Structure formats: structure tokens, C-alpha cells
Short mmCIF file of the C-alpha atoms (twelve columns), coordinates in Angstrom:
data_MODEL
# 
_entry.id   MODEL 
# 
loop_
_atom_site.group_PDB 
_atom_site.id 
_atom_site.type_symbol 
_atom_site.label_atom_id 
_atom_site.label_alt_id 
_atom_site.label_comp_id 
_atom_site.label_asym_id 
_atom_site.label_seq_id 
_atom_site.Cartn_x 
_atom_site.Cartn_y 
_atom_site.Cartn_z 
_atom_site.pdbx_PDB_model_num 
ATOM 1   C CA . UNK A 1   -157.275 40.951  44.393  1 
ATOM 2   C CA . UNK A 2   -160.821 42.080  43.377  1 
ATOM 3   C CA . UNK A 3   -163.046 44.439  45.289  1 
ATOM 4   C CA . UNK A 4   -166.378 44.603  46.202  1 
ATOM 5   C CA . UNK A 5   -168.306 47.885  47.118  1 
ATOM 6   C CA . UNK A 6   -171.615 47.375  48.820  1 
ATOM 7   C CA . UNK A 7   -173.430 50.434  47.864  1 
ATOM 8   C CA . UNK A 8   -177.375 49.490  48.147  1 
ATOM 9   C CA . UNK A 9   -178.248 51.707  50.948  1 
ATOM 10  C CA . UNK A 10  -181.038 54.416  50.269  1 
ATOM 11  C CA . UNK A 11  -182.458 56.275  53.217  1 
ATOM 12  C CA . UNK A 12  -185.727 56.633  53.637  1 
ATOM 13  C CA . UNK A 13  -187.728 59.104  55.358  1 
ATOM 14  C CA . UNK A 14  -187.081 59.451  59.110  1 
ATOM 15  C CA . UNK A 15  -183.408 58.700  58.347  1 
ATOM 16  C CA . UNK A 16  -180.834 61.066  59.605  1 
ATOM 17  C CA . UNK A 17  -179.113 61.195  56.207  1 
ATOM 18  C CA . UNK A 18  -182.713 60.928  53.846  1 
ATOM 19  C CA . UNK A 19  -182.520 65.003  53.576  1 
ATOM 20  C CA . UNK A 20  -179.170 64.774  51.951  1 
ATOM 21  C CA . UNK A 21  -179.656 61.854  49.514  1 
ATOM 22  C CA . UNK A 22  -183.174 63.156  48.637  1 
ATOM 23  C CA . UNK A 23  -184.603 59.510  48.018  1 
ATOM 24  C CA . UNK A 24  -181.192 58.530  46.084  1 
ATOM 25  C CA . UNK A 25  -178.464 56.017  47.210  1 
ATOM 26  C CA . UNK A 26  -176.191 57.202  50.285  1 
ATOM 27  C CA . UNK A 27  -173.538 56.418  48.187  1 
ATOM 28  C CA . UNK A 28  -174.170 59.398  45.905  1 
ATOM 29  C CA . UNK A 29  -173.948 61.926  48.842  1 
ATOM 30  C CA . UNK A 30  -172.131 64.557  47.497  1 
ATOM 31  C CA . UNK A 31  -168.650 65.206  49.663  1 
ATOM 32  C CA . UNK A 32  -165.939 67.921  48.046  1 
ATOM 33  C CA . UNK A 33  -167.419 68.031  44.748  1 
ATOM 34  C CA . UNK A 34  -167.885 63.945  43.978  1 
ATOM 35  C CA . UNK A 35  -170.274 61.564  45.068  1 
ATOM 36  C CA . UNK A 36  -169.134 60.131  48.049  1 
ATOM 37  C CA . UNK A 37  -168.652 56.482  46.648  1 
ATOM 38  C CA . UNK A 38  -166.420 58.160  43.806  1 
ATOM 39  C CA . UNK A 39  -163.582 58.799  46.495  1 
ATOM 40  C CA . UNK A 40  -163.728 55.155  47.105  1 
ATOM 41  C CA . UNK A 41  -163.591 54.398  43.533  1 
ATOM 42  C CA . UNK A 42  -160.352 56.750  43.028  1 
ATOM 43  C CA . UNK A 43  -158.666 54.838  46.128  1 
ATOM 44  C CA . UNK A 44  -158.973 51.239  44.815  1 
ATOM 45  C CA . UNK A 45  -158.523 52.476  41.207  1 
ATOM 46  C CA . UNK A 46  -154.995 53.815  42.178  1 
ATOM 47  C CA . UNK A 47  -154.197 50.464  44.585  1 
ATOM 48  C CA . UNK A 48  -151.809 48.493  42.731  1 
ATOM 49  C CA . UNK A 49  -153.118 45.259  44.606  1 
ATOM 50  C CA . UNK A 50  -156.664 45.727  42.956  1 
ATOM 51  C CA . UNK A 51  -157.405 44.014  39.757  1 
ATOM 52  C CA . UNK A 52  -161.363 44.538  39.301  1 
ATOM 53  C CA . UNK A 53  -164.158 46.668  41.260  1 
ATOM 54  C CA . UNK A 54  -167.507 45.260  41.457  1 
ATOM 55  C CA . UNK A 55  -170.104 47.882  42.543  1 
ATOM 56  C CA . UNK A 56  -173.123 47.012  43.925  1 
ATOM 57  C CA . UNK A 57  -176.663 48.603  44.235  1 
ATOM 58  C CA . UNK A 58  -175.529 51.151  41.407  1 
ATOM 59  C CA . UNK A 59  -175.837 51.076  37.551  1 
ATOM 60  C CA . UNK A 60  -173.846 53.134  34.915  1 
ATOM 61  C CA . UNK A 61  -176.396 55.468  34.799  1 
ATOM 62  C CA . UNK A 62  -174.255 57.075  37.721  1 
ATOM 63  C CA . UNK A 63  -171.694 58.069  35.477  1 
ATOM 64  C CA . UNK A 64  -168.971 56.880  38.040  1 
ATOM 65  C CA . UNK A 65  -165.367 56.027  36.792  1 
ATOM 66  C CA . UNK A 66  -162.611 54.051  37.951  1 
ATOM 67  C CA . UNK A 67  -158.797 53.309  36.662  1 
ATOM 68  C CA . UNK A 68  -159.748 49.585  37.029  1 
ATOM 69  C CA . UNK A 69  -162.120 47.598  35.358  1 
ATOM 70  C CA . UNK A 70  -165.441 48.519  36.687  1 
ATOM 71  C CA . UNK A 71  -168.604 46.004  36.628  1 
ATOM 72  C CA . UNK A 72  -171.921 46.783  38.093  1 
ATOM 73  C CA . UNK A 73  -174.660 44.751  39.952  1 
ATOM 74  C CA . UNK A 74  -178.012 45.242  41.095  1 
ATOM 75  C CA . UNK A 75  -179.170 45.447  44.416  1 
ATOM 76  C CA . UNK A 76  -179.993 41.696  45.716  1 
ATOM 77  C CA . UNK A 77  -182.572 43.512  48.456  1 
ATOM 78  C CA . UNK A 78  -180.132 42.253  51.579  1 
ATOM 79  C CA . UNK A 79  -176.544 42.637  52.371  1 
ATOM 80  C CA . UNK A 80  -175.452 39.080  52.699  1 
ATOM 81  C CA . UNK A 81  -177.432 38.619  49.239  1 
ATOM 82  C CA . UNK A 82  -175.174 41.362  48.043  1 
ATOM 83  C CA . UNK A 83  -171.922 39.692  49.122  1 
ATOM 84  C CA . UNK A 84  -172.718 36.707  47.793  1 
ATOM 85  C CA . UNK A 85  -173.424 38.242  44.466  1 
ATOM 86  C CA . UNK A 86  -170.532 40.197  44.402  1 
ATOM 87  C CA . UNK A 87  -168.372 37.119  45.521  1 
ATOM 88  C CA . UNK A 88  -169.660 35.180  42.375  1 
ATOM 89  C CA . UNK A 89  -168.847 37.836  40.237  1 
ATOM 90  C CA . UNK A 90  -164.984 37.817  41.187  1 
ATOM 91  C CA . UNK A 91  -165.323 34.036  40.705  1 
ATOM 92  C CA . UNK A 92  -166.430 34.806  37.069  1 
ATOM 93  C CA . UNK A 93  -163.798 37.226  36.528  1 
ATOM 94  C CA . UNK A 94  -161.238 34.899  37.860  1 
ATOM 95  C CA . UNK A 95  -161.616 31.290  38.578  1 
ATOM 96  C CA . UNK A 96  -158.841 31.123  40.727  1 
ATOM 97  C CA . UNK A 97  -160.073 34.077  42.985  1 
ATOM 98  C CA . UNK A 98  -159.406 32.962  46.607  1 
ATOM 99  C CA . UNK A 99  -159.948 36.305  48.412  1 
ATOM 100 C CA . UNK A 100 -161.832 39.710  48.187  1 
ATOM 101 C CA . UNK A 101 -162.000 42.752  49.688  1 
ATOM 102 C CA . UNK A 102 -165.224 44.094  51.101  1 
ATOM 103 C CA . UNK A 103 -165.476 47.709  50.745  1 
ATOM 104 C CA . UNK A 104 -168.119 50.043  52.397  1 
ATOM 105 C CA . UNK A 105 -169.294 53.077  49.595  1 
ATOM 106 C CA . UNK A 106 -169.085 55.425  52.588  1 
ATOM 107 C CA . UNK A 107 -165.379 55.834  53.676  1 
ATOM 108 C CA . UNK A 108 -164.359 58.676  51.123  1 
ATOM 109 C CA . UNK A 109 -161.409 59.231  53.259  1 
ATOM 110 C CA . UNK A 110 -159.829 55.965  51.756  1 
ATOM 111 C CA . UNK A 111 -156.457 55.992  50.078  1 
ATOM 112 C CA . UNK A 112 -154.843 53.794  47.653  1 
ATOM 113 C CA . UNK A 113 -151.797 53.047  49.702  1 
ATOM 114 C CA . UNK A 114 -154.216 52.053  52.890  1 
ATOM 115 C CA . UNK A 115 -155.716 49.220  50.311  1 
ATOM 116 C CA . UNK A 116 -152.783 48.151  49.365  1 
ATOM 117 C CA . UNK A 117 -151.286 48.030  52.968  1 
ATOM 118 C CA . UNK A 118 -154.271 45.587  53.600  1 
ATOM 119 C CA . UNK A 119 -153.799 43.130  50.828  1 
ATOM 120 C CA . UNK A 120 -150.033 42.605  51.152  1 
ATOM 121 C CA . UNK A 121 -150.892 42.347  55.297  1 
ATOM 122 C CA . UNK A 122 -153.693 39.832  55.194  1 
ATOM 123 C CA . UNK A 123 -152.168 37.735  52.459  1 
ATOM 124 C CA . UNK A 124 -149.362 36.805  54.705  1 
ATOM 125 C CA . UNK A 125 -151.363 34.231  56.396  1 
ATOM 126 C CA . UNK A 126 -154.254 31.689  55.098  1 
ATOM 127 C CA . UNK A 127 -157.326 33.039  57.752  1 
ATOM 128 C CA . UNK A 128 -161.095 32.943  56.534  1 
ATOM 129 C CA . UNK A 129 -161.967 36.410  57.913  1 
ATOM 130 C CA . UNK A 130 -159.724 39.327  58.349  1 
ATOM 131 C CA . UNK A 131 -161.574 42.032  60.196  1 
ATOM 132 C CA . UNK A 132 -160.121 45.162  60.825  1 
ATOM 133 C CA . UNK A 133 -160.443 47.344  64.131  1 
ATOM 134 C CA . UNK A 134 -159.503 51.010  64.851  1 
ATOM 135 C CA . UNK A 135 -158.186 51.956  68.572  1 
ATOM 136 C CA . UNK A 136 -159.824 54.880  69.931  1 
ATOM 137 C CA . UNK A 137 -157.138 57.174  70.284  1 
ATOM 138 C CA . UNK A 138 -156.432 56.559  66.783  1 
ATOM 139 C CA . UNK A 139 -159.765 57.376  65.615  1 
ATOM 140 C CA . UNK A 140 -160.196 60.546  67.901  1 
ATOM 141 C CA . UNK A 141 -156.557 61.806  67.155  1 
ATOM 142 C CA . UNK A 142 -157.550 61.974  63.547  1 
ATOM 143 C CA . UNK A 143 -161.541 62.578  63.926  1 
ATOM 144 C CA . UNK A 144 -161.750 63.843  67.537  1 
ATOM 145 C CA . UNK A 145 -165.544 64.631  66.743  1 
ATOM 146 C CA . UNK A 146 -166.574 61.596  65.100  1 
ATOM 147 C CA . UNK A 147 -168.525 59.937  67.830  1 
ATOM 148 C CA . UNK A 148 -167.934 56.759  66.654  1 
ATOM 149 C CA . UNK A 149 -169.623 53.699  68.880  1 
ATOM 150 C CA . UNK A 150 -166.786 51.661  70.646  1 
ATOM 151 C CA . UNK A 151 -166.223 48.202  72.162  1 
ATOM 152 C CA . UNK A 152 -164.451 48.533  75.226  1 
ATOM 153 C CA . UNK A 153 -162.191 45.385  75.675  1 
ATOM 154 C CA . UNK A 154 -160.142 44.384  78.642  1 
ATOM 155 C CA . UNK A 155 -156.752 45.794  76.472  1 
ATOM 156 C CA . UNK A 156 -158.166 48.417  74.295  1 
ATOM 157 C CA . UNK A 157 -161.582 50.191  73.141  1 
ATOM 158 C CA . UNK A 158 -161.928 49.857  69.172  1 
ATOM 159 C CA . UNK A 159 -164.478 50.664  66.555  1 
ATOM 160 C CA . UNK A 160 -164.676 48.457  63.179  1 
ATOM 161 C CA . UNK A 161 -163.417 49.155  59.959  1 
ATOM 162 C CA . UNK A 162 -165.192 49.314  56.950  1 
ATOM 163 C CA . UNK A 163 -162.758 47.465  54.257  1 
ATOM 164 C CA . UNK A 164 -161.808 43.875  55.072  1 
ATOM 165 C CA . UNK A 165 -160.782 40.632  53.447  1 
ATOM 166 C CA . UNK A 166 -162.951 37.292  53.458  1 
ATOM 167 C CA . UNK A 167 -161.961 34.311  51.507  1 
ATOM 168 C CA . UNK A 168 -164.847 33.305  48.920  1 
ATOM 169 C CA . UNK A 169 -165.692 30.137  50.497  1 
ATOM 170 C CA . UNK A 170 -167.415 32.419  53.444  1 
ATOM 171 C CA . UNK A 171 -170.140 33.239  51.312  1 
ATOM 172 C CA . UNK A 172 -171.122 29.390  51.285  1 
ATOM 173 C CA . UNK A 173 -170.499 28.370  54.589  1 
ATOM 174 C CA . UNK A 174 -172.278 29.451  57.457  1 
ATOM 175 C CA . UNK A 175 -174.824 31.463  55.816  1 
ATOM 176 C CA . UNK A 176 -177.391 31.741  58.926  1 
ATOM 177 C CA . UNK A 177 -174.909 33.046  61.378  1 
ATOM 178 C CA . UNK A 178 -173.759 35.536  58.715  1 
ATOM 179 C CA . UNK A 179 -177.081 36.970  57.971  1 
ATOM 180 C CA . UNK A 180 -177.246 37.640  61.826  1 
ATOM 181 C CA . UNK A 181 -174.255 39.274  62.365  1 
ATOM 182 C CA . UNK A 182 -174.547 41.530  59.440  1 
ATOM 183 C CA . UNK A 183 -177.959 42.226  60.520  1 
ATOM 184 C CA . UNK A 184 -176.365 43.560  63.963  1 
ATOM 185 C CA . UNK A 185 -173.107 45.076  62.191  1 
ATOM 186 C CA . UNK A 186 -173.878 48.303  64.215  1 
ATOM 187 C CA . UNK A 187 -174.142 46.645  67.356  1 
ATOM 188 C CA . UNK A 188 -171.141 44.639  68.755  1 
ATOM 189 C CA . UNK A 189 -173.213 43.192  72.027  1 
ATOM 190 C CA . UNK A 190 -175.837 41.871  69.792  1 
ATOM 191 C CA . UNK A 191 -173.377 40.287  67.342  1 
ATOM 192 C CA . UNK A 192 -171.764 38.916  70.676  1 
ATOM 193 C CA . UNK A 193 -175.127 37.462  71.441  1 
ATOM 194 C CA . UNK A 194 -175.367 35.893  68.276  1 
ATOM 195 C CA . UNK A 195 -172.041 33.926  69.128  1 
ATOM 196 C CA . UNK A 196 -173.443 32.944  72.472  1 
ATOM 197 C CA . UNK A 197 -174.795 34.477  75.517  1 
ATOM 198 C CA . UNK A 198 -171.747 33.605  77.508  1 
ATOM 199 C CA . UNK A 199 -169.782 35.614  74.806  1 
ATOM 200 C CA . UNK A 200 -172.172 38.296  75.510  1 
ATOM 201 C CA . UNK A 201 -171.560 38.365  79.248  1 
ATOM 202 C CA . UNK A 202 -167.634 38.274  78.868  1 
ATOM 203 C CA . UNK A 203 -167.920 41.094  76.344  1 
ATOM 204 C CA . UNK A 204 -170.548 43.369  78.557  1 
ATOM 205 C CA . UNK A 205 -168.293 42.709  81.420  1 
ATOM 206 C CA . UNK A 206 -164.943 43.489  79.966  1 
ATOM 207 C CA . UNK A 207 -163.102 40.560  80.161  1 
ATOM 208 C CA . UNK A 208 -162.154 39.521  76.819  1 
ATOM 209 C CA . UNK A 209 -158.955 40.656  75.049  1 
ATOM 210 C CA . UNK A 210 -159.298 41.502  71.386  1 
ATOM 211 C CA . UNK A 211 -157.368 38.153  70.720  1 
ATOM 212 C CA . UNK A 212 -159.409 36.240  73.117  1 
ATOM 213 C CA . UNK A 213 -162.741 37.506  71.330  1 
ATOM 214 C CA . UNK A 214 -161.569 36.667  67.906  1 
ATOM 215 C CA . UNK A 215 -160.348 33.219  69.010  1 
ATOM 216 C CA . UNK A 216 -164.094 32.840  70.891  1 
ATOM 217 C CA . UNK A 217 -165.940 33.766  67.611  1 
ATOM 218 C CA . UNK A 218 -163.923 31.797  65.466  1 
ATOM 219 C CA . UNK A 219 -164.380 29.077  67.410  1 
ATOM 220 C CA . UNK A 220 -167.929 29.224  67.621  1 
ATOM 221 C CA . UNK A 221 -168.400 29.934  63.951  1 
ATOM 222 C CA . UNK A 222 -166.322 27.430  62.693  1 
ATOM 223 C CA . UNK A 223 -163.481 29.714  61.061  1 
ATOM 224 C CA . UNK A 224 -160.064 30.876  60.930  1 
ATOM 225 C CA . UNK A 225 -160.364 34.655  61.881  1 
ATOM 226 C CA . UNK A 226 -157.693 37.339  62.482  1 
ATOM 227 C CA . UNK A 227 -158.051 41.063  63.687  1 
ATOM 228 C CA . UNK A 228 -156.352 43.653  61.360  1 
ATOM 229 C CA . UNK A 229 -155.491 46.768  63.805  1 
ATOM 230 C CA . UNK A 230 -155.336 49.799  61.628  1 
ATOM 231 C CA . UNK A 231 -152.782 52.373  62.642  1 
ATOM 232 C CA . UNK A 232 -155.122 54.991  60.671  1 
ATOM 233 C CA . UNK A 233 -158.435 55.880  60.951  1 
ATOM 234 C CA . UNK A 234 -159.676 56.845  57.774  1 
ATOM 235 C CA . UNK A 235 -160.454 52.990  56.462  1 
ATOM 236 C CA . UNK A 236 -162.820 53.213  59.836  1 
ATOM 237 C CA . UNK A 237 -164.567 56.666  59.725  1 
ATOM 238 C CA . UNK A 238 -167.653 55.626  57.929  1 
ATOM 239 C CA . UNK A 239 -170.669 58.412  57.162  1 
ATOM 240 C CA . UNK A 240 -173.380 57.202  58.815  1 
ATOM 241 C CA . UNK A 241 -174.838 60.510  60.699  1 
ATOM 242 C CA . UNK A 242 -175.260 63.973  59.363  1 
ATOM 243 C CA . UNK A 243 -172.462 65.440  61.822  1 
ATOM 244 C CA . UNK A 244 -170.255 62.784  60.163  1 
ATOM 245 C CA . UNK A 245 -170.966 63.975  56.974  1 
ATOM 246 C CA . UNK A 246 -170.294 67.269  57.777  1 
ATOM 247 C CA . UNK A 247 -167.035 66.222  59.602  1 
ATOM 248 C CA . UNK A 248 -166.009 64.685  56.050  1 
ATOM 249 C CA . UNK A 249 -166.731 67.584  53.971  1 
ATOM 250 C CA . UNK A 250 -164.761 70.070  56.349  1 
ATOM 251 C CA . UNK A 251 -162.201 67.561  56.287  1 
ATOM 252 C CA . UNK A 252 -161.560 67.361  52.489  1 
ATOM 253 C CA . UNK A 253 -162.354 71.546  52.635  1 
ATOM 254 C CA . UNK A 254 -159.247 71.751  54.910  1 
ATOM 255 C CA . UNK A 255 -157.105 69.781  52.956  1 
ATOM 256 C CA . UNK A 256 -157.844 71.374  49.778  1 
ATOM 257 C CA . UNK A 257 -157.017 74.677  51.500  1 
ATOM 258 C CA . UNK A 258 -153.959 73.292  52.535  1 
ATOM 259 C CA . UNK A 259 -152.955 72.200  49.156  1 
ATOM 260 C CA . UNK A 260 -153.938 75.862  47.747  1 
ATOM 261 C CA . UNK A 261 -151.587 77.070  50.279  1 
ATOM 262 C CA . UNK A 262 -148.692 74.878  49.634  1 
ATOM 263 C CA . UNK A 263 -149.169 75.751  45.825  1 
ATOM 264 C CA . UNK A 264 -149.455 79.385  46.044  1 
ATOM 265 C CA . UNK A 265 -146.630 79.799  48.489  1 
ATOM 266 C CA . UNK A 266 -143.913 82.389  46.800  1 
ATOM 267 C CA . UNK A 267 -140.585 80.485  45.662  1 
ATOM 268 C CA . UNK A 268 -137.426 81.805  47.258  1 
ATOM 269 C CA . UNK A 269 -135.759 83.776  44.909  1 
ATOM 270 C CA . UNK A 270 -132.070 83.000  44.588  1 
ATOM 271 C CA . UNK A 271 -129.613 85.567  44.390  1 
ATOM 272 C CA . UNK A 272 -128.717 86.451  40.757  1 
ATOM 273 C CA . UNK A 273 -125.307 86.596  40.159  1 
ATOM 274 C CA . UNK A 274 -124.150 89.224  37.903  1 
ATOM 275 C CA . UNK A 275 -122.041 88.038  35.206  1 
ATOM 276 C CA . UNK A 276 -118.464 89.060  35.265  1 
ATOM 277 C CA . UNK A 277 -117.444 92.269  32.641  1 
ATOM 278 C CA . UNK A 278 -115.876 90.932  30.020  1 
ATOM 279 C CA . UNK A 279 -112.244 92.624  29.341  1 
ATOM 280 C CA . UNK A 280 -112.223 94.518  26.062  1 
ATOM 281 C CA . UNK A 281 -109.259 93.245  23.991  1 
ATOM 282 C CA . UNK A 282 -107.468 95.728  22.131  1 
ATOM 283 C CA . UNK A 283 -107.048 95.512  18.721  1 
ATOM 284 C CA . UNK A 284 -104.627 97.626  16.946  1 
ATOM 285 C CA . UNK A 285 -106.253 98.757  13.252  1 
ATOM 286 C CA . UNK A 286 -103.888 97.602  10.253  1 
ATOM 287 C CA . UNK A 287 -103.749 99.640  7.013   1 
ATOM 288 C CA . UNK A 288 -103.473 97.944  4.291   1 
ATOM 289 C CA . UNK A 289 -102.746 99.520  1.148   1 
ATOM 290 C CA . UNK A 290 -103.451 98.474  -2.168  1 
ATOM 291 C CA . UNK A 291 -101.380 99.359  -5.034  1 
ATOM 292 C CA . UNK A 292 -103.175 100.588 -8.123  1 
ATOM 293 C CA . UNK A 293 -103.063 98.198  -11.391 1 
ATOM 294 C CA . UNK A 294 -100.855 99.812  -14.350 1 
ATOM 295 C CA . UNK A 295 -102.477 100.435 -17.551 1 
# 
């Protein structure tokens, strides 16, 4: 499966991350000695289920690397246009492409095994959209100070994941609806209003279970959707605010310290076994008499 990374966002003056990006792409903000998006590229590059990586919004001048073939596409100006361009590139690379991974550039804690798990899990069914969610307890156990925005449902509180799977047909159908949903991606209540005011009311009054909300949204949009519940917080921990950036920097630094401590531990010395003394064997001296030759 090909992966599409959206990295076109550039913080503007007044944006909380502007002082960190200094007018450049948000994806290039440094975390633990690398641009934030490089950590995402590393995870995708090591994932066994990923074939190609399509990076939207950056150019080869950014000097990024990936173990998988890396294809650059310029920023198309809008999120939906970027997604459409990425899907078209995936189809160009492989005419038989059916599904693609949609990945945000601001989830540096993502790991390759998480990517492979998502692909394997989603490909067990034939739905149009697989949208990941993370239960509040999972996020706050891993990142207690993340301050994520949660949607309160009847059966759980969740926040959205930043790596999802879509069928390629999603970029040709219901484009107006998708434009509105993507534009309100940071506000679950506004997204619910796009689907229908009755949906907004039921969501606001916590009448929906997660499955019920998925079924209602799928019915209204006219797709087959499926929720993917993550047991790991990393795919859902995006960097949108300064405190989240500092949280990730400290998390990476802590992991590095643990690694150094583990490598630096003295190896337990095994008790040296003294070799048994070799018994000396007495060899008697033999005198050899040599007869002199007669002249």
C-alpha cells in the first residue's frame, strides 16, 4: 500500500507554532535532531506493508530521506486538493491501487509496527474509509499532559488518529461533503453539523455510541465506514501547539536517556574459572652412548 503524507501547512504570524517554524513548513520543525516529518518517513520506510511514499507540500530541497521510493508533490493550496493529487499519484505508480494510507506529517512518535498493524487490520474488510480513534485513557496514560480535544460519546471519549486508510474512490465521490468535513477536522461538533443537525444534537447530548456514530455518518455521506480503535497513543499524538511540541521533544529525550543508560550498564562479569594445573609427567633421561668409529 502507498502512503501519502500531507505536509503543506506553513504556520503564519499569530499561529502558536510560528516562532518555531520561522516561516517555514510546520513539518520541518526540529524534534530530537531531525525535522518532525523525517520521523514519520522513518516509520513508513521501515514498515513492511508500505510500497511508495508520496510527500505533499515539500520539495527535494528539504533533503529528507526514506528507505522506500519517495515522490514529491507541490502544495495544491487546499487539503482536499492535496489528497486528490496524492491519490492520483498513487494510481499513476500502480494502476491497481485500491487503498492508500493518509498520514499527517506531525506525528513523530509513529512506529513502523503500528503502520503494519493498521494496514493488516483494515485489509480484513472492504470498506471505503477506516478512521482511527484513540480512547482518552489510552492517550492520557501515554501522554498525560497532551491536552487533546476529545469527543464524548455514550460509551467512551475519543480523539482522532492522524493516520487513516481510504479507498481511492473517495477522492472522486462526495467532494463537497469531504471539503466541509476536512475544513472542520479540528471540531467534531462542526463535522457532525455537516452530516446533519440531528446528528449534531445527538452527539452534543452524548446519545451516540462509537458504532452508532459511524453508522449514521456512513449512511448520510453514502459510504461504508469503519472505526479503528487504537490501543497505542502514538498514531494519534499530533503536534498542533507549543506545549505538544515540547512534550514530544522531552519524550524523545527521555527515550534517548533510557537507551544510553541501557547500553552503558556494566556487563556482569562471569567468575573466571582457573584452569586446573597440569601434572608434570616425569620423563627419565636416557643416556645415548655413541661408539667411536675405528680408523
